[in-house]
MARTITOR-212008 format. One line per 8 residues: number of its first residue (from 1); for each residue x, y, z of C-alpha. Coordinates in steps of 0.02 Angstrom, whole numbers, plus 50000, padded with zeros to 5 digits. Layout:
BEGIN
NUM = X,Y,Z  ...
% end
This chain:
BEGIN
1 = 39992,45197,49005  39876,45227,48844  39898,45181,48701  39913,45372,48647  40035,45388,48756  40143,45236,48731  40165,45287,48532  40223,45456,48597
9 = 40342,45383,48685  40424,45287,48545  40426,45387,48425  40518,45492,48526  40647,45359,48545  40651,45306,48358  40684,45535,48327  40839,45513,48474
17 = 40918,45350,48417  40908,45422,48234  40994,45576,48288  41132,45508,48378  41154,45381,48203  41167,45533,48102  41259,45647,48203  41476,45667,48173
25 = 41567,45579,48288  41652,45662,48426  41852,45633,48320  41739,45681,48133  41682,45875,48206  41855,45897,48282  41932,45846,48109  42020,45688,48165
33 = 42090,45535,48091  41925,45487,48007  41921,45632,47928  41963,45573,47730  42115,45649,47691  42097,45737,47500  42237,45600,47404  42387,45635,47267
41 = 42352,45668,47101  42440,45488,47029  42554,45532,46883  42471,45455,46715  42597,45335,46669  42747,45336,46567  42762,45567,46614  42883,45514,46748
49 = 42988,45663,46770  43172,45605,46707  43321,45656,46802  43431,45774,46702  43578,45684,46695  43739,45746,46747  43824,45888,46617  43969,45832,46544
57 = 44125,45896,46617  44206,46043,46490  44388,45944,46459  44518,46053,46535  44582,46172,46390  44753,46164,46337  44854,46258,46381  44905,46377,46228
65 = 45062,46360,46176  45218,46481,46153  45245,46547,46034  45417,46511,45969  45546,46619,46003  45618,46709,45829  45775,46664,45822  45881,46845,45743
73 = 45952,46832,45582  46138,46812,45588  46209,46966,45530  46247,47006,45328  46394,46933,45292  46445,46908,45479  46560,46764,45420  46612,46857,45272
81 = 46766,46989,45323  46747,47067,45126  46567,47092,45148  46570,47270,45189  46695,47314,45065  46680,47402,44946  46754,47505,44785  46873,47639,44819
89 = 46862,47815,44755  46930,47963,44751  46865,48018,44881  46980,47870,44972  47120,47876,44910  47284,47987,44898  47347,47996,44751  47538,48037,44661
97 = 47645,48034,44510  47797,47970,44507  47959,47946,44321  47984,47819,44339  48072,47809,44144  48100,47938,44059  48122,47851,43885  47965,47776,43867
105 = 47914,47916,43982  47838,47788,44104  47793,47839,44284  47757,47757,44436  47561,47769,44505  47542,47761,44686  47372,47785,44782  47357,47758,44965
113 = 47205,47740,45066  47147,47901,45201  46992,47846,45263  46968,47726,45399  46880,47565,45334  46981,47443,45212  46901,47480,45005  46938,47386,44871
121 = 47065,47440,44692  46958,47371,44571  47026,47358,44391  47135,47473,44335  47143,47655,44361  47055,47776,44202  47188,47901,44186  47179,48046,44076
129 = 47287,48151,43992  47309,48329,43998  47196,48417,43904  47199,48249,43761  47043,48153,43746  46994,48002,43768  47113,47890,43889  47261,47781,43951
137 = 47242,47615,43850  47251,47475,43982  47363,47361,43983  47357,47205,44054  47190,47082,44121  47142,47100,44329  47061,47002,44431  46876,47005,44491
145 = 46801,47107,44596  46802,46953,44723  46982,46982,44695  47064,47149,44679  47164,47216,44794  47091,47262,45001  47163,47430,45056  47171,47453,45220
153 = 47179,47610,45300  47386,47670,45250  47378,47565,45127  47442,47565,44964  47420,47500,44768  47518,47509,44633  47489,47535,44457  47618,47553,44317
161 = 47583,47699,44186  47668,47731,43998  47622,47859,43891  47777,47767,43738  47908,47829,43641  47909,47982,43569  47867,47919,43358  47830,48095,43301
169 = 47603,48064,43312  47600,48121,43478  47584,48274,43621  47659,48328,43787  47554,48330,43930  47622,48422,44092  47501,48371,44212  47363,48205,44220
177 = 47219,48131,44314  47157,47960,44377  46980,47922,44416  46946,47710,44524  46855,47615,44451  46704,47560,44553  46594,47484,44407  46467,47615,44480
185 = 46396,47769,44400  46450,47861,44542  46533,48033,44534  46699,48068,44546  46819,48192,44600  46991,48167,44459  47140,48169,44556  47283,48251,44485
193 = 47484,48231,44476  47611,48350,44384  47706,48252,44244  47818,48362,44167  47863,48354,43987  47749,48154,43961  47751,48112,43799  47622,48011,43757
201 = 47614,47924,43589  47394,47871,43531  47446,47716,43505  47575,47655,43638  47526,47719,43796  47436,47613,43925  47401,47563,44131  47427,47425,44196
209 = 47314,47350,44349  47336,47413,44519  47450,47306,44600  47512,47245,44792  47693,47316,44738  47779,47453,44680  47903,47297,44575  47792,47206,44495
217 = 47669,47381,44417  47828,47415,44304  47885,47250,44272  47733,47237,44127
% end
């Protein structure tokens, strides 16, 4: 073989060898394991995501307290039978006057509770004589409002009225009028009674406080 031909053969062999060495492998061409894969970028030190702390479990709400049940207020005066007993007025009673002793022109006054509720006969009766000015003078002491006579329906109270002995200074009247002491400004209608020939002394007339019996009323 000539020298030129030998050189050509050698050159071709070298070229083929070079092509084989540079070409991709079968695995690489098919995307096999030989193909390097992208490595995940490492997180910078200290930037690792912290695991979130579990949120605090809310404490169980305290059950709302039931509102205290208000106690019923006691009925006013429920322990006192007299809490709603008011003074007697002329609207609550009937009235009579009976001659007890002519010499001193003494009359027994009587009131009776005509209502359906109890009332109290306070102090002294307020008595006027016919068309004369003024009223009968109070005689003796009277109990306080808390101790005044309590009149149940149908019960009576008594007072002694005395016109006084004829001293030549007084006048004679044929009627008297009564109103009750109520310790208030209640307007009352006077109750009248006939007293024929009742002599009224300007200085000796008098009336007792209300009593629970006629004998006491006339003895003062």
